[in-house]
N, C-alpha and C positions, 0 to 999 in steps of 0.2 A: 775244163776237165782236169788239166794238169794241176791247177790250184787246189781243186777239191781233193785230188789224190794226195797232194802234199799235206793238206790239213788233216786228212785221215791218218796218214803215217805219223804225223806229229802227235795226234791224240793217243794213238796206240803206244808210242814211245813213252808218253807221260804216264799212261796207265800202268806200265811195267816198272817205272822208276822206283816207286816206293818199295816194291818187293826186292829189287836189286840192292837198294841202300840198306834195308833191314837185314838182309841175308849176309851182307858183307860185314857189318859191324857186330851183330848179335848172334850170328849163326842160328837165327830163329826167325820164323815168320811173325813173331810177336802177336799182337792182338788187333782185332777189328772192333770198333765201338761205334754206337749210334748216340751222338750227343747234340742236342738242340737242333735236330733235323739234319745233321751232317754225319756222314760216315768218315771216321778217322782211323788211320792205320798207325799203330804204335809199335815200336820195337820192344822186345822183351824187357830190356833194361830201362826203357822210358826216355832214352837220350835222343831218339829220333821219332818224328811224327810227321805224317803227310795227310792232307785232305784236299779234296777238290771243291771248287766253288763254281757251280754251273748255274746260269740264270737265263730264263726266257721271259721276255716281256712282250706280250701280244696286245697291241693298242688299237683302239677304234675311236672315232670321233664323228659327231653329227652336229653340223652348224645349223642353228635354228633359222637365221636369216640368210639372205643371199650374201654370203661372205666373200664374194669376189674370188680371189685366188685361194682362199682358205677352203678347199673342197673337203667334203666329208669322205671318210674312207677308213681303211685299216692298214696297219703295217707292223712289221716286227721291230719294236722299239729298241730292244737290246738282245743280243745273243752272246753271252759271256762264257768264257772258259778260263778258269784260273786254277793254279796249283799253289798251295801254301805249305811250307815245310819248316820243321824245326830240325836243326843239325847240331849234334854234339852238345846238346843242352842250351848253349848260349848263343847260337846263331839261328837266324830266321831268314827265309827268302820267300818271295812271291813272284809269280809269273802269271800275267793276266792280259787277255786279249778279247776284243769284241769283233764279231764278224757280221753284225746285223745289216750293215749297208752294202754288203757284198765284197768289201775289202777288209783286210786285217787292220784293226786300229789298236795300237799299243796303249794299255791302261797302266795298272801298277806293275812295275818291274824293278825290284830292288832286293837288297839284302841288308840285314841289320845285325848289330852285335848287342846282345842283351845280358852280358855278363855282370853288369853293375846292378846294384839294388835299385828297383823302381825307376829304371831309365833305359834308354837305348840310343844308339848311334846308327842312323840309317843312311844308305847311299843308293842312289838309283833314280827311278822315275816314279813319282808319287804326288799326291795332292799337297799343295802348299797350305800352311795353316791360316785360313781366312774363311770365316762363316760357318756357323753350326750346321745349317741345313746343307751347305755344300760339302762339308766334311762327313756328314752322316751318310752311311752307305745307302744306296738306292733300295736295298733290301728292307730298310727300316723307315722309309719315307712315309709320311702321313698322307700326302697328296700325290697324284699321278706325276706331276711335274714340279720341279723346284720353283720357288717364288722368283718374281722379276729381278731383284737385285743379284741373286745368285746366277741367273742366266746372263746378265750383262757384265758383271764385275768379277766373275770368278777368275782366280789365278790358275785354277785347274792343275793338271799334272805337269810337272817340270822335272828336269834332271837336276838333282841337288843333293845337298848334305844336310841332314837334320839331327839335332840333338833334342831329346824329349825326356822330361823327368816328371814324376807325379807322386802324390801322397794320397791319403784316403779322401781328402776334400779338395784337392787342387791338381792342376795339370799345366805344364808350361812346355811349349814347343817353339823352337827357333830353327830357321833354315836359311841357307844361302843357295841360290839356284841359277841356272842358265836357261838353255832352250828346252823345247819339248822334243820327244822322240817321234817327230813327224817326218817320215822318210821322203815325202813329196816336198814339203817346205825346205827341208835340209838340202835338197838337191838344187833347188832353183834360187836360193838366196843364202847369203852368208849371215847366219844368225849370230849376232854379237850381244844380244840382250841378256841382262842378268837382274837379279833382285835379291832383297833380304826380306824375310817375313818372320813375325813372332806373334804368338797368341798365349794369353794367360787366362786360365779358367779357375774359378773358385766356386765351391758349393758350400755356402755358409751353413745351410741346414741339410742334413742327410740322415734320415732314419727310415724306418719301415713304412711310414705313412706320408712323409713330406720330404721333397727334395727341392732346393732352390739352386739355380744355376745362374751365374753371371760371368761374363767374359768380355775381353777386349782384344783386338788384333790390329796390327799395322803392317802394311806391305809397301816397300819402296821398290820401284822397278823402272828400268830404262827401256826404251823401245827395242823391239826384237832385232832390228837391223839398222844399218846406217842411213836409211831413208828418213828416220825420225818421224814416222807416220804411225798413228794408231787410230782405232775406231771402236766405238761401243755400239752394240745392237742387241735387241732381244725380240723374240717372238712372243705372242701373248699367252705364255704358259701352256702352249700346245706345240707338239712337234709335227702335227699333221700339216703338210704343206711347207712347214719350216719357213714361214714368211716373217721376216724381221721388220715389223711395222714401226717399231721404235729404232731409229738408226741415226747416229751422228754423221755418218759418212766419214771420209778420211779427215783426220785432224792433223794439220801440218806443223812442222817446226817444234816437235815435242822433245823436251830435254829429259823429263822423267815424270812419273806419276806417283802419287801417294794415296793409298787407300786406308781408311779407318773403318773398323767394324765394331759394333757393340751388340752384345747378345744378352738375353734374359729369358729365363724359363722357370716355371713353378709346376711341379707335379705333386698333386695331393691325391693319393690313392689312385683312382681310375680317371682323374681329371687332369688334363695338361693344358697349360697356357705357355706359349712360346712366341718370341718376337726378336727381330734383328733390324738394325739400321746400318747402312754402308754409305759412306761418302767417298767420292773419288776426286782428287785434285790433280788437274793436268797442268804441269808447269811447262811453259813454252819459251822459245828463244826468238832472237831477231826482232824484238819489239811486238810480237804477237801477245795478245792478252791471255792470261791464264783462264782456265775453265773449271767449273765445279759441277759435278753431277751427283745424284743421290737416289737412294731407293730403300724400301723397307717393307716389312710384312709383320703380321701378327695372326696367330691362329689359336683356336680353342678346340680341344678334343675331349670327347667323353666316351669311355669304353663301357658299353651297356652291360657286358658280362662280367665286369669287375677287375679285369687284368690291369696291370700297371706297366708303365714304360720305365725300365731300369736305367740307372745312371752308371756309366763306366769311367772310373778314374783313369784307367790306362790311356784312354783316348780323349777324355773330357767331353764325351758325347753321350747321347741316349741310345740304348740298344733296342732289341727286338721285342715286340709284344708276342708272348707265347701263350696260346690258348690253354685254359685249364681243362677243357673238355674237347677232345679231338672229334667228337661227333657233332656237338653244337658249334664248336669253334668260338672265336672271339669276334664281337661286333662293335664297331666304332663309328661314331658320328663326329664330324669335324667341320669347322667353317674357318675361312681365311680371307683376310683383306691384305692386298699387296699393292704397291705402287712403284713406279720408276719414272724419274725425271731426267731426260737426256737433253734438256734445253738450257743453255746459258746465253741470255740475250746480250750481256756485256761482251762476251767473246764471239758473238754472231754465229753461234752454233744452235741449230734448231732441230734437235733429234726427236722431239716430241715427248709427251707425258701421257701416262695411262694409269687407270685404277682397275684392279681386278677384284671381283667378289666371288668366292667359291664356296660351295657346300659339297660335302662328300660323305660317302658311307663305305666302310671297309669291312670285308668279311675275311678274317684270318681262319681259314678252314683247319689248318694245322700249322706246324712249324715250317712247312715247305710250300704251301699253296695260299695265295691271297687273291681275292677279287676286289677291284676298286671301281667305284662309280663317282664321278665328279660332274657338277654343273657349274659353269663359270660365266659370269657376265663381264664383258670387257667394255670399259669406258675410255675411249681414246680422245686425246686433245686434237686441236686443229693442225698441229705440226706433226702428228703421228701419221706420216704418209709414206713410209718405207715401202718399196716394191710397188709404187704407184697406187697404194690404197687411198681412197678418197679421204679428204680432211674430215676430222671429227666423226669418224665412222665407228659406230658402236654395234656390238653383236654379242651373241651368247652361244655356248657350245656344251653339248653333253660329251663326256669322256668316259670310256670304260677300259679297264686294263686287267688282264689276267697275268699273274706273276707266279712263276714256278722256279724254285731254287733248291739245290741239293748239293 
């Protein structure tokens, strides 16, 4: 009960902060605007702006076969509350938490200086630049869950320093980073890990009908603590049961890891083709053999109602599909193939390999509500036995998700 009361007090405080800021600077309540499905509060002089980012993802899954520990059911996939603010024209800040699992999980929490032309310097907790699908907001995802390589090889959010610059057809991001803002991990172990990441995006063709996107990223990272142990694992693109069937187990004597990512996308009017490949090289010490793992995906999307997926130079990513008609909404058909290989026989690591085949349909009712339905067939290898799942066990699953954000 005490935790709930604290959360309510925190939300109330955040709700009143925009009014306090605008009154102090502009001596005016400014204006309230509805933009792309989001309410934004602006000061009269335009130097301050605040909006909230609230998300609810209600998820359900039904496994066709007897999927052992992967039981059918429903759960609250995400419950996010964020505040995003512009201060004095050239400063921005974001405060973002998730309470879906019953505990507060820190997401984006940073501030940035945007006083330079087409660039920013960011400090705080945020995603490191690796992977188009990983960097793309969950609000804009084409499928219910991200593809295999994103689940296994994500750098995710870390405390770091980033410099980003962009032009009309390109974007470059570079960051140095340390540990994550995980209050539990930070109490039980001394996190000394750090890394460097960079991503370059180019859009060779960018017009009203056709967009081409190509990008490459590299991440160098040392283990999070002095144990020199890492592990890679992934569930089969479903969070129901959260069973990591592909799992390397602990990899010992790790000196550092090096990840390479390649991205490609083509959007022609209402048709999208996108794919990625990520390879992870694990460099080891004391005579242990290095290991290499990889994964990739490709998907094809067709928006039946004609809307297109916009490209955003400021992030080097694709944005939200916005329905032309809020009564009919926008309807999208999509299919995806993905794979992940966590086995390296030379290094005697047998984490398993799997292929996933997914078809989906999305209904974007308006800028704030989306209903998603996916059907996925999972083809596991003989070494995909994480959580005591039988070897070479294949199954399929229906997924449905209702997403509300405002």
